C-alpha positions as CSV (number, residue, x, y, z in Angstrom):
1,X,-7.8,22.8,-12.8
2,X,-5.9,19.4,-12.8
3,X,-2.7,19.4,-14.7
4,X,-2.3,16.8,-17.5
5,X,-0.7,13.6,-16.3
6,X,-2.0,13.9,-12.8
7,X,-2.3,10.9,-10.4
8,X,-5.3,10.8,-8.1
9,X,-4.9,9.4,-4.6
10,X,-7.8,8.3,-2.5
11,X,-6.7,9.3,1.0
12,X,-7.7,7.8,4.3
13,X,-8.9,10.2,7.0
14,X,-5.6,10.5,8.9
15,X,-3.5,13.0,10.9
16,X,-0.1,11.1,11.2
17,X,2.9,12.6,9.5
18,X,3.8,11.4,6.0
19,X,7.5,11.7,5.3
20,X,8.9,11.9,1.7
21,X,8.6,8.5,0.1
22,X,5.2,7.8,1.8
23,X,2.6,7.1,-1.0
24,X,0.4,9.8,0.5
25,X,3.0,12.5,0.2
26,X,2.9,14.4,-3.1
27,X,6.7,14.9,-3.0
28,X,7.1,11.1,-3.5
29,X,6.2,11.4,-7.2
30,X,7.8,12.7,-10.3
31,X,4.4,13.9,-11.6
32,X,1.6,16.0,-10.2
33,X,-0.9,14.4,-7.8
34,X,-4.3,15.3,-6.6
35,X,-5.5,13.9,-3.3
36,X,-9.1,13.5,-2.1
37,X,-9.9,12.3,1.4
38,X,-12.7,9.9,2.4
39,X,-14.4,11.1,5.6
40,X,-14.2,8.7,8.6
41,X,-11.9,6.3,6.7
42,X,-9.5,5.8,9.7
43,X,-6.7,3.3,9.5
44,X,-8.4,1.1,12.1
45,X,-11.7,1.0,10.1
46,X,-10.0,0.2,6.8
47,X,-7.4,-2.3,8.2
48,X,-9.4,-4.1,10.9
49,X,-13.0,-3.5,9.8
50,X,-12.4,-4.0,6.0
51,X,-13.7,-0.5,5.2
52,X,-17.2,-1.5,6.2
53,X,-19.6,1.4,5.5
54,X,-16.9,3.4,3.7
55,X,-16.7,2.0,0.2
56,X,-19.4,4.3,-1.2
57,X,-17.2,7.2,-0.1
58,X,-14.2,5.8,-1.8
59,X,-16.2,5.3,-5.0
60,X,-17.5,8.8,-4.9
61,X,-13.9,10.1,-4.4
62,X,-12.7,8.0,-7.3
63,X,-15.4,9.4,-9.6
64,X,-14.6,12.9,-8.6
65,X,-10.9,12.5,-9.3
66,X,-11.6,11.0,-12.7
67,X,-13.9,14.0,-13.5
68,X,-11.1,16.3,-12.3
69,X,-8.9,14.9,-15.1
70,X,-6.7,12.4,-13.2
71,X,-5.0,9.8,-15.4
72,X,-4.9,7.0,-12.9
73,X,-5.9,6.3,-9.3
74,X,-4.3,4.7,-6.2
75,X,-5.4,4.6,-2.6
76,X,-3.4,5.4,0.6
77,X,-3.9,1.9,2.2
78,X,-3.1,-1.5,0.7
79,X,-6.0,-3.1,2.6
80,X,-8.3,-1.5,0.1
81,X,-7.4,-4.3,-2.3
82,X,-10.6,-6.0,-1.0
83,X,-12.5,-3.3,-3.0
84,X,-10.3,-3.2,-6.1
85,X,-13.0,-4.6,-8.4
86,X,-15.6,-2.1,-7.3
87,X,-13.3,0.9,-7.5
88,X,-12.1,-0.1,-10.9
89,X,-15.6,-0.7,-12.2
90,X,-16.7,2.8,-11.1
91,X,-14.3,4.7,-13.4
92,X,-12.8,4.5,-16.8
93,X,-9.2,5.2,-15.8
94,X,-6.9,2.5,-14.2
95,X,-7.1,2.0,-10.5
96,X,-4.5,0.3,-8.2
97,X,-6.0,0.0,-4.7
98,X,-2.9,-1.8,-3.4
99,X,0.7,-2.8,-4.1
100,X,-0.6,-6.4,-3.6
101,X,-1.7,-6.2,-7.2
102,X,2.0,-6.5,-8.1
103,X,2.2,-10.1,-6.7
104,X,0.9,-12.0,-9.8
105,X,3.2,-9.9,-12.1
106,X,6.2,-10.5,-9.9
107,X,5.4,-14.2,-9.5
108,X,5.2,-14.6,-13.3
109,X,8.4,-12.6,-13.7
110,X,10.5,-14.5,-11.1
111,X,9.0,-17.9,-11.9
112,X,6.8,-20.4,-10.2
113,X,9.4,-21.6,-7.7
114,X,10.2,-18.1,-6.4
115,X,8.7,-16.9,-3.2
116,X,7.4,-13.3,-3.3
117,X,6.9,-12.1,0.2
118,X,4.6,-9.4,1.6
119,X,5.4,-6.9,4.4
120,X,2.2,-5.6,5.9
121,X,1.0,-3.2,8.5
122,X,-0.9,-6.0,10.2
123,X,-0.2,-9.7,9.6
124,X,-3.2,-10.5,11.8
125,X,-5.6,-8.5,9.6
126,X,-4.2,-9.4,6.2
127,X,-5.7,-12.8,5.2
128,X,-6.7,-15.1,2.3
129,X,-9.4,-12.7,1.1
130,X,-6.8,-9.9,0.5
131,X,-4.5,-12.2,-1.4
132,X,-7.4,-13.6,-3.5
133,X,-8.6,-10.1,-4.4
134,X,-5.1,-9.3,-5.7
135,X,-4.9,-12.5,-7.7
136,X,-2.0,-13.7,-5.5
137,X,-1.1,-17.2,-4.4
138,X,-2.8,-18.4,-1.2
139,X,0.6,-19.5,0.2
140,X,2.2,-16.1,-0.2
141,X,4.5,-15.5,2.8
142,X,3.4,-12.6,4.9
143,X,5.0,-10.8,7.8
144,X,3.9,-7.7,9.7
145,X,5.3,-5.1,12.1
146,X,4.9,-5.7,15.8
147,X,1.4,-5.0,17.1
148,X,2.7,-3.2,20.2
149,X,5.3,-1.0,18.6
150,X,5.7,2.6,17.5
151,X,4.5,1.9,14.0
152,X,1.2,0.5,15.4
153,X,0.8,3.4,17.8
154,X,1.4,6.1,15.2
155,X,0.1,4.7,11.9
156,X,-2.6,2.3,12.9
157,X,-3.5,4.4,15.9
158,X,-3.3,7.6,13.8
159,X,-1.2,9.7,16.3
160,X,-0.2,13.2,15.4
161,X,3.5,12.7,16.1
162,X,5.8,9.8,16.3
163,X,9.4,8.5,16.4
164,X,10.0,7.7,12.7
165,X,13.5,6.4,13.2
166,X,12.0,3.8,15.5
167,X,9.3,3.1,13.0
168,X,11.9,2.5,10.4
169,X,13.7,0.1,12.6
170,X,10.5,-1.9,13.3
171,X,9.8,-2.1,9.6
172,X,13.3,-3.3,8.6
173,X,13.2,-5.8,11.5
174,X,9.9,-7.2,10.2
175,X,11.4,-7.5,6.7
176,X,14.4,-9.4,8.1
177,X,12.1,-11.8,9.9
178,X,10.2,-12.4,6.7
179,X,13.4,-13.1,4.8
180,X,14.7,-15.4,7.5
181,X,11.5,-17.4,7.5
182,X,11.2,-17.7,3.8
183,X,13.7,-19.9,1.9
184,X,13.9,-18.9,-1.7
185,X,12.6,-15.4,-1.1
186,X,13.0,-13.5,-4.4
187,X,11.4,-10.2,-3.7
188,X,9.3,-8.3,-1.1
189,X,6.1,-6.3,-1.8
190,X,5.3,-3.5,0.7
191,X,1.5,-3.7,1.3
192,X,1.6,-0.6,3.5
193,X,1.8,2.7,1.7
194,X,3.7,4.2,4.7
195,X,6.7,1.8,4.3
196,X,8.3,3.0,1.0
197,X,10.6,5.5,2.8
198,X,12.4,2.5,4.2
199,X,12.6,0.4,1.0
200,X,16.3,0.9,0.4
201,X,17.1,-0.1,4.0
202,X,15.0,-3.2,3.5
203,X,16.7,-4.1,0.2
204,X,20.2,-3.7,1.8
205,X,19.3,-5.8,4.9
206,X,17.4,-8.5,3.0
207,X,19.3,-8.7,-0.2
208,X,16.3,-8.8,-2.5
209,X,14.4,-6.3,-4.6
210,X,11.6,-4.4,-2.9
211,X,8.4,-3.1,-4.6
212,X,5.7,-0.8,-3.5
213,X,2.6,1.1,-4.6
214,X,4.7,4.0,-6.0
215,X,6.2,1.5,-8.5
216,X,2.7,0.5,-9.6
217,X,1.6,4.1,-9.8
218,X,4.6,4.8,-12.0
219,X,3.6,2.0,-14.3
220,X,0.0,3.2,-14.6
221,X,1.1,6.8,-15.2
222,X,3.3,5.8,-18.1
């Protein structure tokens, strides 16, 4: 039986560890969560193959979580923003497939001259279609973690173990590169749901507010 006020999470099919703060870890929330996995939805298939052949499975999981009594839904990968419209149309509760949905709100909040940057798991894979699906500006500055680092090996490669201190360093380094390359940067949105454990370190190093999918989940759950 699902407790009242439960958040549903559509989970990728992964084995890598999810430390506290990760959007896929129930301990990251102040309210109960219910997770439902989607078979064969590996990080590589969702990030690089745009979840081809998997969307029906995500829709079925969304419907099941709604029927179980969840109040709102999120996914465990921001690249699912490409399928935001279909997921939202499948249920009657609010759905946030990605933290990228925060971009239009933050742009309006900070003003048209402000630059709202995106830190992503893969800058090569995140393109114009993802920004358009989120309703974001096409010139949104984007930076990703290194493609040959520990983050890529563990998270995108779905390894069972990893050096999370090194992963944190790679994420913060990528955020610093984003800030240095973006004059007028007002805020950073973390596309990747595995990055929130490092949001405070990013904020300190970059000197700007940092937002993620957990913030959006909190908004929907209110």
